[in-house]
PAKETI-341753 format. One line per 3 residues: number of its first residue (from 1); for each residue z, x, y of C-alpha. Coordinates in Angstrom, 3 decimals. Layout:
N
NUM) Z X Y ~ ...
//
This chain:
428
1) -1.521 -1.255 1.359 ~ -2.553 -1.091 -1.313 ~ -3.679 -2.108 -4.699
4) -6.506 -4.365 -3.729 ~ -9.514 -6.084 -5.175 ~ -13.115 -5.834 -3.953
7) -14.552 -8.561 -1.743 ~ -16.537 -11.078 -3.721 ~ -18.290 -14.411 -3.148
10) -14.958 -16.027 -4.002 ~ -13.338 -14.069 -1.191 ~ -16.025 -15.189 1.221
13) -15.415 -18.807 0.269 ~ -11.720 -18.335 0.942 ~ -12.496 -16.775 4.296
16) -14.756 -19.684 5.184 ~ -12.046 -22.147 4.196 ~ -9.573 -20.348 6.440
19) -12.029 -20.382 9.328 ~ -12.140 -24.163 9.238 ~ -8.374 -24.419 9.271
22) -7.678 -24.620 5.549 ~ -4.913 -22.141 4.622 ~ -6.611 -19.425 2.605
25) -4.186 -19.290 -0.284 ~ -4.221 -23.068 -0.662 ~ -7.984 -23.438 -0.523
28) -8.307 -24.064 -4.233 ~ -9.406 -20.540 -5.140 ~ -5.990 -19.105 -5.883
31) -4.656 -18.711 -9.396 ~ -1.766 -21.131 -9.807 ~ 0.738 -20.106 -12.444
34) 3.020 -22.639 -14.144 ~ 6.512 -23.043 -12.764 ~ 8.924 -20.552 -14.320
37) 11.333 -20.292 -15.915 ~ 11.278 -23.293 -18.207 ~ 14.971 -22.964 -18.946
40) 16.942 -26.150 -18.462 ~ 20.255 -24.355 -17.875 ~ 19.733 -23.771 -14.161
43) 17.103 -24.939 -11.699 ~ 19.775 -26.452 -9.431 ~ 17.798 -25.378 -6.375
46) 14.595 -27.203 -7.265 ~ 11.262 -25.393 -7.083 ~ 10.480 -22.298 -5.047
49) 6.851 -21.432 -4.350 ~ 5.474 -17.898 -3.967 ~ 2.224 -16.842 -2.336
52) 1.403 -13.624 -4.177 ~ -1.104 -10.823 -3.626 ~ -0.244 -9.278 -7.004
55) -3.690 -10.006 -8.392 ~ -4.313 -6.915 -10.516 ~ -3.294 -7.335 -14.154
58) -0.341 -4.933 -14.168 ~ 1.514 -6.093 -11.009 ~ 0.770 -9.737 -11.843
61) 2.392 -9.362 -15.261 ~ 5.242 -7.421 -13.686 ~ 6.140 -10.225 -11.247
64) 5.965 -12.867 -13.970 ~ 8.320 -10.825 -16.159 ~ 10.837 -10.335 -13.345
67) 10.948 -14.076 -12.712 ~ 11.763 -14.906 -16.329 ~ 15.432 -14.099 -15.728
70) 15.707 -16.176 -12.530 ~ 17.324 -19.502 -13.471 ~ 18.588 -20.889 -10.158
73) 15.273 -22.606 -9.468 ~ 11.854 -23.078 -10.932 ~ 9.212 -20.796 -9.452
76) 5.557 -21.624 -8.904 ~ 3.286 -18.675 -8.108 ~ -0.034 -18.967 -6.282
79) -1.865 -15.679 -6.823 ~ -4.759 -14.642 -4.578 ~ -6.659 -11.364 -4.768
82) -5.122 -8.708 -2.551 ~ -7.888 -8.277 0.027 ~ -8.313 -12.008 0.658
85) -4.571 -12.540 0.964 ~ -4.303 -9.790 3.543 ~ -7.373 -10.787 5.551
88) -6.198 -14.392 5.875 ~ -2.438 -13.894 6.179 ~ -2.230 -14.983 9.831
91) -4.016 -18.302 9.234 ~ -2.080 -18.762 6.026 ~ 1.330 -18.399 7.676
94) 0.312 -20.759 10.499 ~ -0.932 -23.343 7.987 ~ 1.050 -24.585 4.980
97) 2.331 -21.409 3.321 ~ 4.476 -21.130 0.218 ~ 8.234 -20.607 0.631
100) 8.140 -16.911 -0.240 ~ 5.252 -14.521 0.209 ~ 4.531 -10.947 -0.827
103) 4.182 -8.564 2.092 ~ 4.814 -5.086 3.470 ~ 7.657 -3.344 5.291
106) 7.671 -1.836 8.765 ~ 5.225 -2.771 11.515 ~ 3.432 -5.346 9.362
109) 6.693 -7.211 8.764 ~ 7.759 -6.897 12.418 ~ 4.452 -8.276 13.675
112) 4.851 -11.629 11.909 ~ 8.577 -11.797 12.655 ~ 7.763 -11.479 16.361
115) 5.223 -14.287 16.028 ~ 7.935 -16.596 14.683 ~ 6.167 -16.832 11.311
118) 9.033 -15.515 9.159 ~ 12.568 -16.676 8.411 ~ 15.556 -14.552 9.434
121) 17.293 -13.385 6.224 ~ 20.107 -11.371 7.802 ~ 22.567 -13.463 5.753
124) 20.817 -12.306 2.571 ~ 21.155 -8.703 3.742 ~ 24.894 -9.129 4.217
127) 25.039 -9.568 0.432 ~ 22.393 -7.070 -0.700 ~ 22.702 -4.409 2.012
130) 24.950 -2.175 -0.088 ~ 22.137 -1.793 -2.611 ~ 19.727 -0.179 -0.133
133) 19.676 3.010 1.901 ~ 19.699 2.772 5.710 ~ 16.019 3.763 5.714
136) 15.060 0.759 3.600 ~ 17.129 -1.544 5.795 ~ 15.452 -0.153 8.908
139) 12.040 -0.813 7.341 ~ 13.144 -4.432 6.790 ~ 14.441 -5.028 10.314
142) 12.543 -6.725 13.109 ~ 12.451 -5.620 16.735 ~ 15.230 -8.148 17.404
145) 17.604 -6.354 15.031 ~ 17.460 -9.085 12.380 ~ 16.213 -8.640 8.798
148) 13.096 -10.426 7.562 ~ 12.078 -8.505 4.437 ~ 13.466 -7.522 1.029
151) 12.058 -4.248 -0.353 ~ 11.064 -4.413 -4.009 ~ 9.021 -1.359 -4.955
154) 7.311 1.559 -3.242 ~ 4.913 4.326 -4.172 ~ 4.007 7.680 -2.644
157) 0.503 8.880 -1.867 ~ -0.379 12.331 -3.167 ~ -3.265 14.254 -4.754
160) -3.382 13.338 -8.449 ~ -4.965 15.304 -11.280 ~ -5.002 15.658 -15.064
163) -2.751 18.452 -16.302 ~ -4.857 19.137 -19.383 ~ -8.037 19.614 -17.348
166) -6.322 21.888 -14.860 ~ -4.743 23.961 -17.647 ~ -8.132 24.324 -19.314
169) -9.770 25.468 -16.077 ~ -6.867 27.534 -14.783 ~ -6.465 25.543 -11.567
172) -3.290 25.762 -9.462 ~ -2.040 23.299 -6.795 ~ -3.051 24.560 -3.341
175) -0.460 25.118 -0.615 ~ -2.819 25.303 2.378 ~ -6.083 23.696 3.446
178) -7.915 26.983 2.851 ~ -6.597 27.076 -0.714 ~ -7.577 23.424 -1.161
181) -11.119 24.183 -0.015 ~ -11.328 27.230 -2.298 ~ -10.148 25.130 -5.238
184) -12.741 22.455 -4.459 ~ -15.491 25.084 -4.413 ~ -14.357 26.394 -7.803
187) -14.373 22.863 -9.238 ~ -17.869 22.340 -7.911 ~ -18.993 25.595 -9.524
190) -17.427 24.409 -12.796 ~ -19.593 21.268 -12.726 ~ -16.910 18.859 -11.562
193) -16.946 16.554 -8.572 ~ -13.891 17.998 -6.817 ~ -12.470 14.931 -5.056
196) -12.675 11.380 -6.404 ~ -13.321 9.029 -3.501 ~ -13.955 5.326 -2.944
199) -14.021 3.045 0.084 ~ -15.838 -0.119 -0.931 ~ -12.699 -2.119 -0.211
202) -12.232 -0.568 3.228 ~ -8.638 0.680 2.921 ~ -8.623 3.817 0.684
205) -10.124 6.051 3.391 ~ -7.163 5.147 5.591 ~ -4.967 7.291 3.349
208) -7.181 10.316 3.935 ~ -7.095 9.781 7.691 ~ -3.311 9.337 7.652
211) -2.540 12.536 5.794 ~ -4.959 14.750 7.720 ~ -3.603 13.363 11.002
214) 0.040 13.891 10.001 ~ -0.702 17.378 8.675 ~ -2.634 18.275 11.849
217) -0.736 16.514 14.626 ~ 2.585 15.516 13.098 ~ 4.262 12.232 12.246
220) 5.274 11.279 15.784 ~ 1.740 11.540 17.131 ~ 0.395 9.583 14.167
223) 2.837 6.709 14.654 ~ 2.217 6.696 18.406 ~ -1.540 6.547 17.786
226) -1.058 3.639 15.376 ~ 0.974 1.817 18.045 ~ -1.897 2.062 20.523
229) -0.076 4.576 22.740 ~ -2.528 7.468 22.306 ~ -6.238 7.729 22.992
232) -8.672 7.894 20.106 ~ -10.852 10.192 22.204 ~ -7.995 12.727 22.396
235) -9.149 16.178 21.120 ~ -6.335 16.024 18.574 ~ -7.912 12.963 16.952
238) -11.334 14.564 17.003 ~ -9.877 17.555 15.164 ~ -8.761 15.225 12.384
241) -12.312 13.957 11.894 ~ -13.753 17.465 12.168 ~ -11.447 18.620 9.380
244) -12.287 15.594 7.266 ~ -16.014 16.111 7.814 ~ -15.625 19.672 6.544
247) -14.233 18.300 3.267 ~ -16.933 15.666 2.763 ~ -19.149 17.941 0.674
250) -16.446 17.909 -1.989 ~ -15.987 14.130 -2.006 ~ -17.488 11.857 -4.642
253) -20.790 10.607 -3.142 ~ -21.743 6.975 -2.475 ~ -18.101 6.086 -1.811
256) -18.913 2.850 0.014 ~ -20.216 1.365 -3.217 ~ -17.188 2.330 -5.322
259) -13.776 0.664 -5.797 ~ -10.556 2.632 -6.083 ~ -10.332 1.554 -9.718
262) -13.726 3.119 -10.465 ~ -12.766 6.341 -8.692 ~ -9.506 6.456 -10.644
265) -11.435 5.964 -13.870 ~ -13.599 8.984 -13.009 ~ -10.398 11.027 -12.764
268) -9.223 9.643 -16.088 ~ -12.587 10.540 -17.642 ~ -12.325 14.118 -16.267
271) -15.476 13.711 -14.192 ~ -13.569 14.450 -10.994 ~ -10.919 17.053 -10.414
274) -8.413 15.368 -8.082 ~ -7.802 12.145 -6.192 ~ -5.785 11.368 -3.056
277) -4.339 7.918 -3.726 ~ -1.117 6.005 -4.246 ~ 0.785 6.498 -7.486
280) -0.713 3.230 -8.727 ~ -3.624 5.409 -9.884 ~ -1.675 5.436 -13.169
283) -2.701 1.813 -13.783 ~ -6.197 3.041 -14.639 ~ -4.978 5.382 -17.395
286) -4.208 4.292 -20.971 ~ -0.488 4.492 -21.667 ~ -1.106 7.339 -24.093
289) -2.590 9.474 -21.289 ~ -0.098 8.846 -18.491 ~ 1.977 11.900 -19.347
292) -1.134 13.924 -18.505 ~ -1.033 12.819 -14.841 ~ 0.495 15.082 -12.238
295) 0.156 15.524 -8.481 ~ 0.763 17.737 -5.479 ~ 1.391 16.723 -1.898
298) -1.598 17.218 0.396 ~ -1.460 20.854 1.581 ~ -0.455 22.270 4.936
301) -2.948 22.312 7.805 ~ -0.766 23.056 10.835 ~ 2.284 25.297 10.112
304) 4.186 23.463 12.863 ~ 4.347 20.377 10.616 ~ 3.853 21.841 7.145
307) 4.021 19.105 4.524 ~ 6.917 17.180 6.064 ~ 5.246 13.740 6.087
310) 3.752 11.417 3.477 ~ 2.602 7.840 3.091 ~ 4.955 5.855 0.847
313) 4.313 2.121 1.414 ~ 7.059 -0.376 0.589 ~ 6.105 -3.692 -0.997
316) 8.436 -6.659 -1.000 ~ 9.047 -10.287 -0.092 ~ 9.552 -12.463 2.975
319) 10.295 -16.142 3.558 ~ 7.799 -18.045 5.670 ~ 9.011 -19.882 8.773
322) 7.623 -23.100 7.293 ~ 9.394 -22.749 3.939 ~ 10.343 -26.102 2.417
325) 13.053 -24.701 0.141 ~ 14.856 -22.033 2.183 ~ 18.013 -22.094 0.036
328) 16.013 -21.574 -3.146 ~ 13.882 -18.918 -1.462 ~ 16.948 -16.934 -0.397
331) 18.351 -17.144 -3.917 ~ 15.061 -15.794 -5.228 ~ 15.094 -12.884 -2.764
334) 18.612 -11.973 -3.884 ~ 17.327 -11.914 -7.470 ~ 14.391 -9.701 -6.509
337) 16.743 -7.338 -4.669 ~ 18.718 -6.587 -7.835 ~ 18.231 -3.189 -9.365
340) 17.853 -4.811 -12.789 ~ 14.925 -6.914 -11.542 ~ 13.201 -3.900 -10.070
343) 13.759 -1.938 -13.271 ~ 11.682 -4.525 -15.126 ~ 8.866 -4.028 -12.636
346) 8.894 -0.225 -12.662 ~ 8.910 -0.166 -16.450 ~ 5.817 -2.374 -16.629
349) 4.045 -0.769 -13.655 ~ 4.019 3.043 -13.989 ~ 2.728 3.453 -10.454
352) 5.808 2.085 -8.691 ~ 9.386 3.085 -7.909 ~ 12.379 0.782 -7.412
355) 13.572 0.329 -3.828 ~ 17.168 -0.563 -4.736 ~ 19.615 2.342 -4.948
358) 21.322 0.423 -7.776 ~ 18.224 0.616 -9.977 ~ 18.520 2.677 -13.149
361) 16.045 5.540 -12.830 ~ 16.971 7.158 -16.152 ~ 14.082 5.319 -17.787
364) 11.503 6.576 -15.316 ~ 8.477 8.363 -16.691 ~ 7.934 11.997 -15.739
367) 5.412 10.808 -13.135 ~ 7.868 8.332 -11.607 ~ 10.613 10.964 -11.451
370) 8.237 13.333 -9.680 ~ 7.271 10.567 -7.272 ~ 10.875 9.802 -6.404
373) 11.534 13.506 -5.850 ~ 8.535 13.799 -3.512 ~ 9.749 10.897 -1.368
376) 13.330 12.208 -1.272 ~ 12.138 15.548 0.115 ~ 9.894 14.113 2.836
379) 11.202 14.351 6.400 ~ 8.978 11.493 7.560 ~ 7.596 8.534 5.614
382) 4.715 6.486 6.981 ~ 3.853 3.046 5.644 ~ 0.030 3.532 5.586
385) -2.459 2.998 8.403 ~ -2.990 -0.732 7.953 ~ 0.788 -1.284 7.805
388) 1.718 0.984 10.731 ~ -0.561 -0.746 13.217 ~ -1.525 -4.261 14.287
391) -3.201 -6.248 11.480 ~ -6.157 -7.191 13.699 ~ -6.749 -3.587 14.771
394) -6.613 -2.394 11.160 ~ -9.001 -5.020 9.795 ~ -11.510 -5.511 12.609
397) -11.635 -1.970 14.003 ~ -10.394 0.673 11.586 ~ -11.927 -0.576 8.344
400) -15.507 -0.696 9.691 ~ -14.973 2.470 11.758 ~ -13.788 4.576 8.838
403) -16.527 3.183 6.604 ~ -19.010 4.122 9.332 ~ -17.607 7.660 9.368
406) -17.795 7.941 5.597 ~ -21.440 6.864 5.760 ~ -22.364 9.060 8.761
409) -19.717 11.779 9.246 ~ -21.610 13.577 12.012 ~ -21.335 10.721 14.533
412) -17.758 11.463 15.585 ~ -17.817 11.223 19.381 ~ -19.503 7.835 19.573
415) -17.276 6.572 16.761 ~ -14.065 7.542 18.547 ~ -15.280 6.152 21.857
418) -15.965 2.842 20.123 ~ -12.514 2.767 18.518 ~ -10.844 3.492 21.858
421) -12.771 0.760 23.641 ~ -11.810 -1.828 21.017 ~ -8.218 -0.588 20.946
424) -7.908 -1.163 24.690 ~ -8.911 -4.800 24.204 ~ -6.388 -5.363 21.397
427) -3.351 -3.411 22.609 ~ -2.724 -4.965 26.012
//
């Protein structure tokens, strides 16, 4: 979901530690940050610990800056790279987790709430609820009607490009898939790789699947498929992969050996013409070039659905069921829910938008304003494939399956049969 780091030997060590019952984030490979703030005026609630997946430089700095103004307790952050945190979250929460942990809204939040691994924060929501829209509250609510999550920031997925390059070449945003394909052919003729693409980390290709599925079959079918209620051998799913296969010739080659950061850098360097990714693509551009970034929503495929749906994942915070300092943790979540706190984050991280309706958006960059407008116009907002389905299905089935497709896009039937067989064993 989705600013993640590539798997490394360090990640493998963490995974091995988790396998033998050592909580992944506490296995000695995380990056402990000193307790903050060091102000003596407050700290009446002791120390609150945070297990954080904000491992990239920009979001890591953003969180640290937000916490500087929290004086009710000291805060100790244990930062672990994004992929490792996500892959080991279940073992982590069942082990000895920190009080507060970074996580995702929607199905991903509900899954751990249902497992009894999160603390009910409905009392927190009685204080902060007026600062959020009903949609954000719904995304923070478990199947039992209680709240378990505080939204912090979110970001839309769209097709990003450099305005200066497009002006030079005379390119225009496409409105339909046919126009998109024609534009890609023109880019190819102009010596550009049309579509930046990377899937070394396993999750970026999920965004491509999501948008083609929602454009082809609509939001309701997509969400039902993610919930295990539809068959992966359904002709409608095959059509998604057929459409995607037809676009592969325009994708950056050797994607399984490339990180999203490297693909974003190719866009920044004007080696590629466009890139379907979250708005955090801006992190890979120098500040002086961020005004040159623009985007369009992925074009229409099926007129019945148009462009009514997008992915716009919500990142935020939860309290673990095993939290040692629940009072301090709830105070921290109230601080993170403030519009002023989120403003600090969105100013430092150009690829995010504030979740609170009380946040001051007047300081948004042109890109952030466009992002907020895109989300406000969407009829349906998905959370991203690995957040809209079971964590085990996303990690053990969909990551390898989509990487297999990227590597061999002609093997669709056997691929979908394999996904369906594994799905049946997971969704019982």
